[in-house]
N, C-alpha and C positions, 0 to 999 in steps of 0.2 A: 603261318598256320601249320606248316608241316615241320616246324622246328621243335626241338625238345621243349617241354617233356611229353608232347603228344606222340602217340604211336598210331600208325596207319597200316591197314592190311588191304592189299589190292587182290581181288579174287576174280575168277572168270577169265584168266589169261591162259592162252594155249601156246605150246612150244614143242620143238623136237627135243631129243635127248641131249643136244649140245647147247652149252651156254652161248655159243656164238649165234645161235638161231633165236635167242630170246628177243622179243620185240615188245615195245610199249605202244599203246595207241597214240596217234599223233597229237591228241589234245593234252598229253602229258609233257610235250616237248618244252613248253614255256613255263611249266611248273617247276619251282625251285625246291628240289629235294637235295639240300646241301649236306655238308659233312656232319652236321649235328642232327639230321633227321633220322627217324626210326620208321622206315617204310618197308613193310614186308610185301613182296610180290609172290603170289602163289600161282604157279603154272601147273596146269593139268597135262601130264605127259600121256596118260591113258586113263581108262576107267578106274584103275586101281591105284595109281601112283600120282603123287603131286610133288613137284620140286619147289623148295622155298628159298628165296633169295632176298637179300637186302640191296636196295638200289639207292644211289645218290650221285650227285655231281660235286666236283671240287669248287667250281664256279658256275655262274649263270650260263656262260657260253661253253662250258666244258662238256666233254662226252660223258655218257652214262658210265658209272662204275658199278660192277655187279659183284656181290659177295655171296657165295653159296653158304647157306645156313644148314641145309639138310634136306631130307626127303621124308615123305610120309606115304605109307601104303597100308592096306587093310591087314596084312599078315604080320608086319613087324612094327607098325606104329611109326613114331617119329625117330629118325636116325640122324643125329647131328653130325656135321662135318668135323672130322678130327682136327685137333690143334687149332681150334678156333678161339681167337682172343675175345674174351667176353666184353671188355671195355671198348665201346665204340670209338672214343677219341684216340685210343692207342692203335686200334685196328686200322684206322683211316689216317694215321699221322703222316703217311707219305703223300705229300701234296704234289709230287711230280713237277717241282719247279714252278708251281703256280705263284704268280707275282702277288706279294702282300705289301701294301704301302704302309710305311712306318714314319712317324713324325718325331723330330728331335728339336729341342729348344736350344738355340745358341744365341746368347746375349752379346757375344763378341764375334764378328764375322770371321776373324782369323782362326777361330777355333775349329773351323771346318777342315783346316790343314793339320790339326794336331789332335785328332780324336783318339789316336792310339799310341803316340810317341812320347807321352808324358811331358810335353813341353807346355809351360804355363798351365800346369795342372790345377792351379788355384782358380782358374777362370773356367766357368761352365763345368765344374767338377762333377755335378750330379749326372750330366749327360755323358761325360767321358768315362765315368765308372760303368754306366749301363750300356754304352755303345757296344762293347765286345759281347756282353752277355745276351743282349737282345738279338745280336747276329747269331750267337750260338743257339738261341731259341729257334730261329728260322732254319738253321742247319739241322736241328733236331727234327724239324717238320719237313725237311727237304724242300723248302720253299724258296722261290725267288724273292727279290726285294726291290723296292723303290723308295729312296729316301726323300723326305720332304722336310725342309728346315723352316723354322719360324723363330721370332725373337721374344716370345712370351708364352707362358703356360696357358693363358687364356682367362679372361674375366668378362663378366656380363656388362655390356655397354649398350644402353638403349634397347634392352630386351634381346640383344644378339650377343653371341659369344665370339671372341676373337682368339687369335693364337692357336695353340695346339688343341685346346678344348673345342674351338670352333671347327677345326678339321674333323674331330671325332663326332661332333654333333651333326655335321653335314654329311657324315659317312664317306668322307673323302679319303680317310685312312682307317686301317683296322686297329692299329695299336699306337699308343703314345710312348715313344722310347725313352723319354725323360720323365722320371717319376714326379708326381705333383702332389700337393697337399690334399688330404681327404677332407673335403668341406661339404656341408649340407647342400649348397647350391649346385655343386658339380655332381653330387650323388644322384640327382634326378635326371641327368643328361648323359652320364658315362657310367661304365662299370669298372670297378677296381678289382684287380686280380691278385696282386702280390705286393709286399713291401720289401724290395730287394736291398735297400740301403738305409740302415738305421742312422739317421743324422738329424740333428736339431740345430736351430738357430737360437742363440741365447745372448743375453748381455754378459760379457766377461770383463772382469775388472780385478785389479789388485785390492785386496782388503786394505782400507786406509789404516794409518797408524792409530794406535789406541788414543793418542793425544788429540786426534781430530774429533773424537766423540766424548772424551772424558778428561778430567783434571787428574793427571798422573800423581800429583803431589797429595791428593786426597785418596786416590785409589790404592796407594801402596799398602795401607792397613785396612782391614775390615772395620766396619762401624763399631763392633763390640771391642775391638782392640784399641781403637781411638779412645773410647770411653774408659777402658781399663788403664791405658797409659796416662790419661788425664787425671784419673782418680789417684793413681800412684804418685804422680808428680805433686798433686795437691797435698797428699799425706806427707811427702818428703818436705814440702814447703812448710807445713805446720810444725813438723819436728824440728826443722832447721831454725825456724823463727823462735821456738821455745828454747832451744839450746843457745842460740845467740843472745836471747834475753837473759837466760840464766848466767851465761859467762859475763855478760856486761854488768849485771847486777853484782856478781861475785867480786868483780875487780873494779867496782865504781870508786874505791878509795885510792886506786893506783893511778897517779897522775900520768905516768909514762904510757900506760895502756889507753887512757882516755885521749891522749894527744896522738896516739899511733893511728895514722890514716889507713893502715893495711888491715885493720880489724873490722870484721863485718858488724855493722850496727844492727840492733834489733828494730829495724824499720821495715814496715810492710813493703814499701816500694823497693828498698835496697835488696831485701831478701828475694822479692819477685824477680828483679832484674838479674840477680845472681843465678837463680834457678833457670831462667830463660836462656842466659848466655851459656850456661853449662850444657843445657839440652842441645844447643846449636854448636857445641864443641868449640866455644870461644873461651879464652882465658879471662881471668879476673884479677884485679889488683888487691882484692880483699879476701880474707879467709878467717876461719875460726882458729884460735891459738890453743884452746884446750884439747885434752885427749878425747873427750866425748864429742866435741865438735868435729875433730878430724876423722873420727870413726863414721860420723854421719856423712861427711864429705866424701870419704872413700866409697861408701855405699851409693851415694848419689852419682859419683863419676862412673862407677861400674854399671849402674843401671842405665844411665843415659848413653853410655858407650854401646851397650847391647842394642838399645832402641835405635840409635843412630845408624849402626852398622846394618841392622835388618832393614831399616827404612831406605838407606842408600842402595842396598843390594836389590830391593824390590823395584826401586826407580830404574836401575840399569836393566833389569829383566823386562819391565814394562815398556821401556824405550824400544826394545826389540820385538815387542808384541804387536799384533795387528788386531783391529777391532772385528768383532763377530756380530755386531748389532745390525748390520745391513743384511737382512734375510729375505725381504719381500720387495716387490716393485714399489710399494708405498714408501718403504724405508729408503730405497734408491732415489725416489723422486724428491724426498725431503732432505737428502744429503747434499754435501758440497761438491759432489762428483760431477764432472762434465760428461757429456754424452756424445756418441758418434754411432753411425749406422753404416754397415757395408752397403755400398751403392749397387743394389740389385733390383730387378723388376718387381719381385714379390715383396721385398722390404718396403719399397716406395708405396706399393699398393696397400699392403696390410697396415702400415703405420698411418697412412693418410685416411683410411676408412674405419679405423678403430673407434668404437663407441663406448666401451667400458670406461668409467670415469678416470681411474688411475692411469690406464694406458693412454687415453686421450690426452690427459694432462702432460704425460711424459712427452708425447709428440709435440704438443702445442707450446710447451714451456722450455723443454730441454733440447729436442731434436730440431724443430722448425719454429723457433719463437718469432713473433711478428716483427717485421723490419730487419730480419737477419737472414743470412743464407742458410738453408737447411744443411745440417751437418751430416751429409752423406759423403762417404770417402772410400778410398781403395782399401783392400785388406791389409796391405803392407803399412800404409799410413796409420790405420787404426790400431794395429798391434804395437807399433812403435809408441803411440800415445799411451797405450796400456802400460808399457814399460816405464814411462815417466811417472805414472801414478796419478791417482785422483781422476781417472778417466774410465768410463764404461763404454765398451764397444760391442755393438750387436753384430754377431757374425755367425756363420755356419761353423760350429765348433770343430768338426772333423778336419776342415780345411784350415781354419785359423790357427789350430795348435801346431801346424807345420811351421808357421811363422814364429810362433812362441818358441819352439825348439831352436829356431835359427837366431833369434835376437835376444832371448832371455838367458841370463846366467842361471846356474842350477838352483841357487838359493832363492832367486826371484820367482821361480815356478811354484813355490810352496803357498804363496798367499793368494792364488787365483780363486775367484769365486764366480759361480754361474747363477743366473736368474732367468727363468723362462719368461719371454714376452709374448710370442705368438701363441695363440690358443689353437694350435693344430698338432696333430700327431705326425709320426714319421711319414715321408712321402711314399706314395703307392704308384705302381704302374696302372695305367688306365687303358681300356679298350672301348671301342664304340658299343653302343647299346645293341643287343641282339645280334652280335657277330656270331657267325656259325663256328668260328674257331675258338670260342671261349674256353671250352674244356681243354683243348689242346694247349692253349696258352697257359692255363693254370697248371696242368701237368708238367709242361716244359719248364716253367719258372721254378716249380717245386723241385724238380730234378736238378736244376742248376744249383740250387741252394744245398740240396742233400749231398751233391758230389763236391761241394766246396769251391766251385767255379766263381760263384758270386762273392763269396768271402774273400777269395784271392784278389779280385778287382777292388773290393772295398779296402782291404789292407794296403794295397798299392798306393791309393790316392787319398785315403783318409787316415788321420792321426788320432790316436786316443789321447785322453787327457794326460799330460805329463805327470810322472810320479814325482813326489817331493823327496829330494835328497840334498843334503848339504845345507840345511837351513842355518845351522850354527856358523857355517863358514861365510855366510853372507854379511857384508859390512853394512851397518846401519848408521848413517850420519844423523846427528842431532840438529834439528831445525829450529827456527824461531817459534814455530807452533808448539814444540815440546816445552820450550822455556817460557812460553807466554804467561802462565800463572805466576812464575817467579818474578818475571819482569813487571807484571802488574802489581805484585806486592811491593817490589822495590820502588816503583813509580808512586804508588799511593803513600808509601812510607816517607819518601822524599818530600812529597807535597805536604803531608801532615807535619813533618819536621820544619819545613819552611814557614808554615802557618803558625806553629808554636813559637818558632824563633821570632817571627814578626810580632806576635802578641807579647812576648817577653820584652822585646825592644820598646814597644809602646808602653808597656807597664813600667819599664825602667825610666823612660823619659817622663812619664806622668809622675812617677815618684820623685824624680829630680826637680821637676817644675813645682810640685807641691812643697818640696823641701826648701827651695829657694823662696817661695812665697812666705812660708812660715818664718824663715830667717829674716826676711825683709820686714815682716810685721813685728817681730821681736825687737829688731834694731830701732824701729820707729818708737816702740813703746819705751825702750830704754833712753832714747834720745829725748 
């Protein structure tokens, strides 16, 4: 009732000229005029003069604190105390070693021994980053401190809160030293004051090869270029057929030319096979002997050489390219990429309670499929799987990128892709509802950020996304997936060739049987 934003004036009090002689009625002893209260006590010194003070207590059991505001008399009016700080929270920030309880989340018990020495800084990183700054906050307030540790940030279970949130709800601590996610459920039971550490948890993966999503042998040319190349080859085919027909007709009386197997016949299939072999840079046993025919062949060879060179160069470039088609969680869900999640309290909770269809499907089919062990793992193991490829690992990026810098080559850092899964913003520091130290905490955390103390701690333990350098120096090996379309064509071609060969054999045997039957019938007739 006496807390901000309400203001109270106590009148009818009497005192001597000294502050030490100020007294309050006994019925005010148990009233909590705490550090956020605005209570004016007006004391009548004599008939013409009144002294004005603000009174408060640091804690419920603390002694009264008196702040002289000024005096009022009939001759001079209100005279304020000189050098009086206007902002109440700053004026009262000296808490005189009053003990403030603060709660930290430690998921690993050993972290209590390494809160400041940067040992195993990838474990409980969010707590280790904010442990120094929350202590600096209490130093700013000249407050004592008592640490309380728990193993979870706190979630609602059976209408009660556990973990750090539970301590805040039960008013057993004033401030949560480990920032936690800003959620609508918690917003009704705690107060958020500052976001000291900008960090997100995301799925991080290497973008798969382009061949995992596309057929490189078709992707080398644009659709319009394929059409143009096909039209050009058809035109050359027609010209070559006409020239071959003309040469063959012009030399039809020359027996040596007719018997020469090295001359291209004006046959649609022969000319087509010649064009196809030339396009594939294969030699041929036949050619055109005339000058006109040789000019056409030169034009054909030059054309297909340019086409083949461009095609092969594009294939090489595409082999080193990565796909950019995985942009959303839905794309990630329907890809061939495997999943893993950093084994933390909040990841297990938010993944298992997700209700959005795509996110729920990711958890039920990729992370924790029925009959299989849920794919929660350590940070180091997850980053090593990312390095192998075709693996998406959900991790706190600022911590995970330290391992990326440790295990990845420079060229491998270029293909990293991030996709947000958790529907939360950066974690915030939380304090209990209606704490009298609210404004002091807000001012203190803001000053820590303005003076760079918070950024210093963030830079010590969190890593930014690695910059891409040396992409071209990275060696890319060709896998079976890259060659799959070519092997498929070869396999189907071999199968078709076997079928055609079998049909030819059957046809030949049928012809032999038919020939024998006809010869047998003829012999019987002659006999």
